[in-house]
C-alpha positions in Angstrom: -48.8 -4.6 11.4 -45.8 -5.8 13.3 -43.6 -5.0 10.4 -45.0 -1.4 10.2 -44.5 -1.0 13.9 -40.9 -2.2 13.7 -40.2 0.2 10.8 -41.7 3.1 12.7 -39.6 2.3 15.8 -36.5 2.1 13.7 -37.2 5.5 12.1 -37.3 7.0 15.6 -33.8 5.9 16.5 -31.0 8.4 16.5 -28.8 8.6 13.4 -25.7 6.3 13.5 -22.3 7.9 13.6 -19.8 7.1 10.8 -18.3 3.7 11.6 -21.4 2.5 13.6 -23.1 1.0 10.5 -22.1 -1.1 7.5 -23.5 -0.8 4.0 -25.9 -3.8 4.4 -27.7 -1.9 7.2 -29.0 0.5 4.5 -31.2 -2.3 3.0 -31.6 -4.7 5.9 -32.2 -3.3 9.3 -30.4 -5.2 12.1 -32.6 -6.5 14.9 -32.1 -4.7 18.2 -30.4 -1.8 16.5 -29.6 1.2 18.7 -29.2 3.7 15.9 -30.5 4.3 12.4 -28.4 4.0 9.3 -28.6 7.0 7.0 -30.7 7.0 3.9 -29.0 5.8 0.7 -27.4 8.7 -1.3 -27.8 11.2 1.5 -24.9 13.4 2.7 -24.5 11.2 5.9 -24.5 8.1 3.7 -21.5 9.3 1.7 -19.7 10.4 4.8 -20.1 6.9 6.2 -19.1 5.2 2.9 -15.9 7.1 2.8 -15.3 6.3 6.5 -15.8 2.6 5.8 -13.3 2.7 2.9 -10.6 4.7 4.7 -7.3 2.9 4.4 -4.2 3.3 6.5 -0.5 2.8 5.7 2.7 4.6 4.8 3.2 6.6 1.7 5.9 4.8 -0.4 8.6 6.4 -2.5 7.9 6.5 -6.3 10.8 4.0 -6.8 8.8 1.3 -5.0 6.3 1.3 -7.8 8.9 1.2 -10.6 11.5 -1.1 -9.0 9.5 -3.1 -6.4 9.6 -6.8 -6.4 5.8 -7.4 -6.5 4.0 -4.7 -8.4 0.6 -5.4 -10.1 -0.3 -3.2 -13.0 -3.5 -2.5 -14.9 -4.7 -0.5 -17.9 -7.3 2.2 -17.6 -9.7 -0.1 -15.8 -8.8 0.6 -12.1 -11.7 1.7 -10.0 -12.3 2.0 -6.3 -12.0 4.1 -3.1 -8.5 5.4 -2.4 -7.1 7.2 0.6 -4.7 10.0 -0.2 -2.3 11.5 2.4 -1.2 15.0 1.2 2.2 16.5 2.2 0.3 18.5 4.9 -3.1 18.1 6.4 -5.5 15.2 7.0 -5.9 12.2 4.6 -9.0 12.1 2.4 -10.9 9.5 0.5 -11.6 9.7 -3.2 -13.5 7.5 -5.7 -11.3 6.7 -8.7 -12.6 5.6 -12.0 -10.8 4.7 -15.2 -7.1 5.1 -14.1 -4.0 3.3 -14.8 -2.6 1.7 -11.6 0.5 0.3 -10.2 -0.4 -1.7 -7.0 1.9 -3.2 -4.3 -0.4 -5.8 -2.7 -1.1 -5.8 1.0 -1.2 -9.3 2.5 -4.2 -10.4 4.6 -5.8 -7.3 6.1 -3.1 -4.8 5.2 -4.1 -2.1 2.7 -2.4 -2.0 -0.7 -0.3 0.9 -1.9 -1.3 2.4 -5.2 0.1 4.8 -7.7 -2.6 6.1 -10.1 -2.4 7.9 -13.4 -5.3 9.7 -15.1 -5.2 13.4 -15.7 -3.3 13.5 -12.4 -0.6 11.2 -11.0 -0.8 10.5 -7.3 -0.3 7.8 -4.6 -2.5 6.4 -1.9 -3.7 3.4 0.0 -6.5 1.1 -1.0 -8.5 -1.6 0.9 -7.9 -3.9 -2.1 -8.6 -7.4 -1.0 -8.7 -9.3 -4.3 -7.0 -9.2 -7.7 -8.0 -10.5 -11.0 -6.0 -13.5 -12.4 -5.1 -13.9 -16.1 -7.5 -16.3 -17.8 -4.7 -18.2 -19.6 -2.8 -19.0 -16.4 -2.5 -22.7 -15.6 -0.9 -23.7 -12.3 0.9 -27.0 -11.9 -0.6 -27.7 -8.4 -3.8 -29.5 -9.0 -4.0 -28.3 -12.6 -6.0 -25.1 -12.2 -7.1 -23.3 -15.3 -8.3 -19.9 -14.3 -11.3 -18.1 -15.9 -12.2 -14.5 -16.7 -13.9 -14.1 -13.3 -11.2 -15.7 -11.1 -10.1 -13.6 -8.2 -7.0 -13.9 -6.0 -7.2 -12.9 -2.3 -3.6 -12.3 -1.2 -2.5 -14.1 1.9 1.3 -13.6 1.8 3.8 -11.9 -0.5 7.1 -13.7 -1.1 9.4 -11.7 -3.3 7.9 -11.8 -6.8 5.4 -14.5 -5.8 2.2 -14.3 -3.8 0.4 -17.0 -1.9 -3.4 -16.5 -2.5 -6.8 -18.1 -2.1 -8.3 -18.3 -5.6 -12.0 -17.7 -5.9 -13.0 -19.6 -9.1 -16.8 -19.4 -8.4 -19.1 -18.4 -5.6 -18.7 -21.8 -3.9 -15.4 -23.1 -5.3 -12.1 -21.9 -3.9 -8.5 -23.0 -4.0 -6.5 -22.3 -0.8 -2.7 -21.7 -0.7 -2.0 -21.3 -4.4 1.4 -19.8 -5.3 1.6 -17.6 -8.4 3.8 -14.8 -9.9 2.8 -11.2 -9.2 2.9 -10.7 -13.0 -0.2 -12.9 -13.4 -2.3 -10.6 -11.2 -4.2 -7.6 -12.4 -5.7 -4.7 -10.4 -9.4 -4.4 -11.4 -12.7 -3.3 -10.0 -14.3 -5.0 -7.0 -15.4 -8.7 -7.2 -17.6 -9.6 -10.1 -21.4 -9.8 -9.5 -23.0 -12.1 -10.2 -20.0 -14.4 -9.6 -19.1 -17.1 -12.1 -21.3 -20.2 -11.7 -20.3 -23.8 -11.4 -21.4 -26.1 -14.3 -23.5 -28.6 -12.4 -25.8 -31.3 -14.0 -27.1 -34.7 -13.0 -23.8 -36.3 -13.7 -21.9 -34.3 -11.1 -21.3 -36.1 -7.8 -21.6 -34.5 -4.4 -18.6 -34.4 -2.1 -18.7 -35.2 1.6 -15.9 -32.9 2.7 -16.3 -29.1 2.6 -12.5 -28.7 2.3 -10.4 -31.5 0.7 -6.9 -32.0 -0.8 -6.6 -32.1 -4.6 -3.5 -33.9 -6.1 -1.9 -33.4 -9.5 -1.7 -37.2 -10.1 -3.0 -40.4 -8.8 0.2 -40.8 -6.7 0.9 -37.1 -6.1 2.2 -36.0 -2.7 1.8 -32.2 -2.7 -1.9 -31.3 -2.7 -3.7 -28.0 -2.6 -6.8 -27.4 -0.6 -10.0 -27.0 -2.5 -13.5 -25.9 -1.4 -16.3 -27.3 -3.6 -19.6 -29.1 -3.1 -19.6 -31.4 -6.1 -17.5 -32.6 -9.1 -17.5 -34.6 -12.3 -16.0 -38.0 -11.6 -13.8 -40.0 -14.0 -11.6 -43.1 -13.4 -10.3 -44.5 -10.2 -6.7 -45.5 -9.5 -4.9 -46.6 -6.3 -7.5 -45.2 -3.8 -8.0 -41.9 -5.7 -10.5 -40.7 -8.2 -9.8 -38.2 -11.0 -12.3 -35.3 -11.0 -13.0 -32.1 -12.9 -14.9 -29.0 -11.7 -15.7 -26.6 -14.5 -17.0 -23.1 -14.2 -19.1 -21.0 -16.6 -16.3 -18.4 -17.2 -13.8 -21.0 -18.4 -12.1 -21.8 -15.1 -11.4 -25.5 -14.5 -10.1 -27.6 -11.6 -8.6 -30.9 -12.6 -6.9 -33.5 -10.3 -7.2 -36.5 -8.1 -9.0 -36.8 -4.7 -9.3 -39.6 -2.2 -12.2 -42.0 -3.0 -13.8 -41.5 0.4 -14.4 -37.8 -0.3 -17.0 -38.6 -2.9 -20.6 -39.0 -1.5 -22.2 -42.2 -2.7 -25.5 -40.5 -3.2 -26.4 -39.1 -6.6 -25.7 -35.4 -7.3 -27.5 -33.0 -9.6 -28.9 -29.6 -9.1 -27.6 -26.2 -10.1 -27.0 -22.7 -9.1 -28.5 -19.3 -9.8 -28.0 -15.7 -9.0 -30.2 -12.7 -8.7 -29.2 -9.1 -8.2 -30.7 -5.7 -8.3 -29.5 -2.4 -9.8 -29.5 1.0 -8.4 -27.2 3.8 -7.5 -27.0 7.5 -6.8 -27.0 10.2 -9.4 -24.7 13.1 -9.4 -25.6 16.3 -7.6 -25.4 19.8 -9.1 -21.8 20.9 -9.6 -20.6 24.4 -8.7 -20.8 26.9 -11.6 -17.4 27.6 -13.0 -16.1 31.1 -13.3 -13.3 30.5 -15.8 -11.8 27.9 -18.1 -8.1 27.4 -17.7 -5.2 25.5 -19.4 -3.3 23.5 -16.9 0.2 22.4 -18.1 1.9 19.1 -17.4 3.8 19.0 -14.1 1.7 21.5 -12.3 1.2 20.7 -8.6 -2.3 20.0 -7.2 -3.2 20.8 -3.6 -5.8 19.6 -1.1 -6.5 23.1 0.2 -5.5 26.5 -1.1 -1.8 26.9 -0.1 -1.2 23.5 1.5 -1.3 19.8 1.1 0.3 19.0 -2.3 -0.8 15.5 -3.3 -0.7 15.2 -7.1 0.8 16.5 -10.3 -0.8 17.0 -13.7 0.2 14.4 -16.2 -0.8 16.0 -19.4 -1.8 19.5 -20.7 -5.5 19.9 -20.3 -8.2 22.5 -20.4 -10.7 22.4 -17.5 -13.5 24.6 -16.0 -12.4 26.2 -12.7 -13.8 28.2 -9.8 -12.0 31.2 -8.5 -11.3 30.8 -4.8 -9.3 33.9 -4.0 -6.7 36.1 -5.5 -4.1 33.3 -5.8 -6.0 30.0 -6.2 -8.4 28.2 -8.5 -10.3 25.0 -7.7 -10.5 22.7 -10.8 -13.8 21.2 -11.7 -14.8 18.1 -13.6 -11.5 16.3 -13.2 -12.1 13.1 -15.1 -12.2 10.0 -13.0 -12.2 11.6 -9.5 -15.3 11.8 -7.4 -16.5 12.0 -3.8 -19.4 9.7 -4.5 -20.3 6.8 -6.7 -21.6 7.4 -10.2 -22.7 5.2 -13.1 -20.7 7.5 -15.3 -17.1 6.2 -15.7 -15.9 9.7 -15.3 -17.5 10.0 -11.8 -19.3 13.1 -10.4 -17.8 16.5 -10.4 -18.1 16.9 -6.6 -14.5 16.2 -5.7 -13.2 19.4 -4.0 -9.5 18.8 -3.1 -8.2 20.0 -6.5 -6.6 23.4 -6.1 -3.9 25.0 -8.3 -2.1 28.3 -8.2 -3.3 31.0 -10.6 0.3 31.5 -11.6 0.5 27.9 -12.8 -2.4 28.1 -15.3 -3.6 30.2 -18.2 -7.1 31.5 -18.3 -8.8 31.0 -21.7 -12.3 32.1 -20.9 -14.0 34.2 -18.2 -17.5 32.9 -17.5 -20.1 35.5 -16.4 -23.8 34.6 -15.7 -24.8 37.4 -18.1 -22.5 36.0 -20.9 -19.1 34.5 -21.6 -16.0 36.4 -22.5 -13.6 34.1 -24.3 -9.9 35.0 -24.1 -8.8 32.5 -26.7 -10.3 30.0 -29.1 -10.0 26.8 -27.1 -12.6 24.1 -27.2 -13.1 22.1 -24.0 -10.7 19.3 -24.7 -7.6 17.5 -23.6 -4.5 19.1 -25.2 -2.4 16.0 -25.2 -3.1 14.0 -28.3 -1.8 10.8 -26.5 -4.9 10.7 -24.3 -7.9 10.5 -26.8 -9.7 8.0 -24.5 -10.1 10.7 -21.9 -11.7 13.2 -24.2 -15.2 11.9 -24.1 -16.2 13.7 -20.9 
């Protein structure tokens, strides 16, 4: 009864403004809340999600992404919220899926600068906190072999090197590791479930939450490690050789002080649970034409102002006639105003306007029937981009 009463009282609270709630409030109501988080997948929910993911920072010149000292690149696996600042007008936030990316990492709480390439090429800022690390990388300090789920949280950028905290598993971290920018990759958000430690009855608990790990029994330049237990091997000169493996192939090897090891027996294990879900796509506007957009055409945030992107390849897309001079492109692959389980995103992203003089109409779409001006199937016209043609 108390739970039902608390739920009813929560529902009577005024709706929270964007910025007054976090995503966890959707599923777990905070005690003593003064406002009510919006319902998942509602219009107010998406307004708040975009507000949460708004990033700030300067727009960088294109040369910074081609000649910069620390540029992280990815294939067509980059996903996440990106804040775009057009030439004119207010910044906007867009969900990007399946784009190539060049990223200049931001240290600590600074947002990262990104240049993205899909059908369009554009720049923006991203609240990118962590990067993937190549699985084959082995660092000298403490002998760290990274796994497929290893993440690097950037703490400092030093030329072509970064100082980062490596997250090898949910409860195993390496602090202050130095590695080349070329060993990072820009990917989606942190993996869930995270990699697990391999723990069995032979693992020994560790007394210290954070402890130094040395390369050798007499090493003098340790790295800081966070881990609750380890496999123990031989002792030498007041230190013990240990190993901490993870289920994704990551491995920490090195020496720690004998007094870090808890004399009690270890054992136990770890497990994870997670639930699925998500929001479906809403109904897209009905197109009035299909158009061929050629490589190099400028894309604007509003009709007549705010250029923010250019078309990378010749493509045919549905479009909506806005007025006598402008079309709004629909179904631009990989750009959305909301999440979607579809890698191409939803077709609800509206800041995609092109001049009529920059495109060629191939079909006029009428509710009573379609009048086709040319025999063009809906397809990408650039043969170099077959992976994008599955929309």
